[in-house]
C-alpha positions as a LaTeX table, in Angstrom:
\begin{tabular}{lrrr}
\hline
Residue & $x$ (\AA) & $y$ (\AA) & $z$ (\AA) \\
\hline
Met1 & 110.86 & 100.46 & 53.58 \\
Ser2 & 108.10 & 98.04 & 54.40 \\
Thr3 & 106.01 & 98.45 & 57.52 \\
Val4 & 107.16 & 95.05 & 58.82 \\
Ile5 & 110.84 & 96.00 & 58.55 \\
Ala6 & 110.22 & 99.37 & 60.22 \\
Gln7 & 108.32 & 97.72 & 63.08 \\
His8 & 111.10 & 95.16 & 63.51 \\
Arg9 & 113.73 & 97.90 & 63.67 \\
Arg10 & 111.66 & 99.91 & 66.19 \\
Gly11 & 111.20 & 96.78 & 68.30 \\
Arg12 & 114.93 & 96.04 & 68.25 \\
Glu13 & 115.70 & 99.65 & 69.21 \\
Ala14 & 113.18 & 99.49 & 72.08 \\
Val15 & 114.78 & 96.30 & 73.43 \\
Glu16 & 118.25 & 97.87 & 73.13 \\
Leu17 & 117.06 & 100.96 & 75.03 \\
Val18 & 115.59 & 98.86 & 77.86 \\
His19 & 118.76 & 96.73 & 78.02 \\
Thr20 & 120.95 & 99.85 & 78.23 \\
Trp21 & 118.66 & 101.32 & 80.90 \\
Gln22 & 118.83 & 98.15 & 83.01 \\
Lys23 & 122.61 & 98.07 & 82.65 \\
Ala24 & 122.87 & 101.68 & 83.85 \\
Leu25 & 120.66 & 100.88 & 86.87 \\
Gly26 & 122.71 & 97.75 & 87.64 \\
Glu27 & 125.93 & 99.74 & 87.51 \\
Gly28 & 124.51 & 102.42 & 89.80 \\
Asp29 & 124.45 & 105.11 & 87.09 \\
Leu30 & 121.15 & 106.64 & 88.11 \\
Thr31 & 121.77 & 109.81 & 86.09 \\
Ala32 & 122.07 & 107.84 & 82.86 \\
Ala33 & 119.09 & 105.64 & 83.77 \\
Leu34 & 116.88 & 108.64 & 84.55 \\
Gly35 & 117.88 & 110.21 & 81.23 \\
Met36 & 116.35 & 107.23 & 79.41 \\
Leu37 & 112.98 & 107.76 & 81.10 \\
Ala38 & 110.34 & 110.10 & 79.74 \\
Ser39 & 109.92 & 113.12 & 82.02 \\
Asp40 & 106.29 & 112.08 & 82.57 \\
Ile41 & 106.90 & 108.34 & 82.99 \\
Val42 & 104.23 & 106.33 & 84.80 \\
Val43 & 105.28 & 103.28 & 86.84 \\
Asn44 & 102.54 & 100.97 & 88.09 \\
Val45 & 103.48 & 98.42 & 90.79 \\
Pro46 & 100.99 & 96.31 & 92.82 \\
Ser47 & 99.81 & 98.54 & 95.65 \\
Ser48 & 100.08 & 95.79 & 98.29 \\
Leu49 & 103.88 & 96.00 & 98.12 \\
Pro50 & 105.93 & 98.56 & 100.08 \\
His51 & 107.18 & 100.06 & 96.81 \\
Gly52 & 103.77 & 99.69 & 95.17 \\
Gly53 & 101.46 & 102.27 & 93.74 \\
Val54 & 101.35 & 104.50 & 90.71 \\
Trp55 & 104.54 & 106.54 & 90.52 \\
Gln56 & 104.72 & 109.50 & 88.17 \\
Gly57 & 107.65 & 111.33 & 86.64 \\
Arg58 & 111.36 & 110.72 & 87.12 \\
Glu59 & 111.10 & 111.84 & 90.75 \\
Gly60 & 108.36 & 109.28 & 91.34 \\
Phe61 & 110.53 & 106.59 & 89.77 \\
Gln62 & 113.40 & 107.57 & 92.09 \\
Gln63 & 111.09 & 107.37 & 95.12 \\
Met64 & 109.83 & 103.93 & 94.07 \\
Leu65 & 113.38 & 102.71 & 93.47 \\
Gly66 & 114.51 & 104.08 & 96.85 \\
Thr67 & 111.64 & 102.32 & 98.61 \\
Phe68 & 112.41 & 99.05 & 96.78 \\
Arg69 & 116.09 & 99.24 & 97.75 \\
Ala70 & 115.24 & 100.13 & 101.36 \\
Thr71 & 112.93 & 97.12 & 101.54 \\
Trp72 & 115.12 & 94.46 & 99.91 \\
Glu73 & 118.70 & 93.32 & 99.74 \\
Phe74 & 119.64 & 91.13 & 96.84 \\
Glu75 & 120.79 & 87.62 & 97.65 \\
Glu76 & 121.81 & 87.21 & 94.01 \\
Pro77 & 121.65 & 89.46 & 90.96 \\
Leu78 & 118.29 & 89.54 & 89.26 \\
Glu79 & 118.15 & 87.72 & 85.95 \\
Phe80 & 116.44 & 89.54 & 83.10 \\
Lys81 & 115.01 & 88.26 & 79.83 \\
Leu82 & 113.84 & 90.87 & 77.35 \\
Arg83 & 111.41 & 90.36 & 74.50 \\
Asp84 & 109.97 & 92.66 & 71.85 \\
Ala85 & 106.18 & 92.47 & 72.21 \\
Gly86 & 105.42 & 94.78 & 69.29 \\
Asp87 & 103.75 & 98.18 & 69.40 \\
Asp88 & 106.83 & 99.67 & 71.12 \\
Ile89 & 106.41 & 97.42 & 74.17 \\
Val90 & 109.24 & 95.42 & 75.69 \\
Val91 & 108.39 & 92.57 & 78.05 \\
Val92 & 110.97 & 91.93 & 80.76 \\
Asn93 & 110.87 & 88.76 & 82.84 \\
Ala94 & 112.87 & 89.37 & 86.01 \\
Thr95 & 113.67 & 86.68 & 88.56 \\
Gly96 & 115.87 & 86.55 & 91.61 \\
Arg97 & 116.16 & 85.96 & 95.33 \\
Val98 & 115.89 & 88.84 & 97.77 \\
Arg99 & 115.84 & 89.22 & 101.55 \\
Ser100 & 113.58 & 91.60 & 103.45 \\
Arg101 & 115.64 & 94.13 & 105.41 \\
Ala102 & 112.84 & 94.34 & 108.00 \\
Thr103 & 112.24 & 90.65 & 108.68 \\
Gly104 & 115.25 & 88.81 & 107.26 \\
Arg105 & 112.87 & 86.55 & 105.31 \\
Glu106 & 113.72 & 85.56 & 101.76 \\
Ala107 & 111.47 & 85.78 & 98.74 \\
Ile108 & 111.75 & 84.79 & 95.15 \\
Ile109 & 110.83 & 87.68 & 92.92 \\
Ser110 & 109.40 & 86.71 & 89.56 \\
Thr111 & 107.88 & 89.50 & 87.51 \\
Ala112 & 106.61 & 90.30 & 84.07 \\
Glu113 & 107.23 & 93.96 & 83.34 \\
Phe114 & 105.74 & 95.73 & 80.34 \\
Leu115 & 107.80 & 98.75 & 79.31 \\
Thr116 & 106.43 & 101.15 & 76.73 \\
Val117 & 108.92 & 103.10 & 74.63 \\
Thr118 & 107.83 & 106.44 & 73.19 \\
Asp119 & 110.10 & 108.85 & 71.32 \\
Ala120 & 113.21 & 106.85 & 72.30 \\
Thr121 & 112.44 & 107.00 & 76.03 \\
Ile122 & 110.72 & 104.63 & 78.45 \\
Ser123 & 107.31 & 106.21 & 79.05 \\
Arg124 & 105.48 & 103.56 & 81.08 \\
Ile125 & 106.33 & 100.52 & 83.21 \\
Asp126 & 103.65 & 98.10 & 84.38 \\
Val127 & 104.93 & 95.46 & 86.81 \\
Tyr128 & 103.16 & 92.16 & 87.54 \\
Tyr129 & 104.39 & 89.73 & 90.21 \\
Ala130 & 103.91 & 85.98 & 89.84 \\
Asp131 & 103.25 & 85.64 & 93.60 \\
Val132 & 102.49 & 88.92 & 95.33 \\
Ala133 & 101.36 & 87.12 & 98.51 \\
Ala134 & 104.76 & 85.45 & 99.00 \\
Val135 & 106.57 & 88.75 & 98.54 \\
Val136 & 104.22 & 90.51 & 101.00 \\
Ala137 & 104.69 & 87.64 & 103.48 \\
Ala138 & 108.46 & 88.10 & 103.42 \\
Val139 & 108.14 & 91.80 & 104.22 \\
Phe140 & 105.42 & 91.65 & 106.86 \\
Lys141 & 105.98 & 88.21 & 108.45 \\
Val142 & 102.60 & 86.86 & 107.47 \\
Glu143 & 101.90 & 83.45 & 105.97 \\
Ala144 & 101.48 & 83.39 & 102.20 \\
\hline
\end{tabular}
């Protein structure tokens, strides 16, 4: 098999894994979602956000997810677009409208997330927000 075909197949499998993982999270099946994460996963979220920081391991992912859910309520489901970026990386563009539980202010979340797939598990997630200041403003009642 050619290298190009093998890379294409690996990329398709990585996108399918991330899609299945997101579906499990969306359906509230945390056990299944955690099973798709590497035991030593690293999640990197901008530190200025309440759920920000570098989170390590499945327990760290659960803590980050719990903080995110405690901070925000969804005004509408997030929309996801997945793309194979090569080298076992899947880029996820996520957009949606959320409301801060603390302030009641709304924010539009627009992210680019880079998920690395290693040995058929998600081993790293790097999250980048289009407008961190607007998201922070919604949580802390400051002007963006």
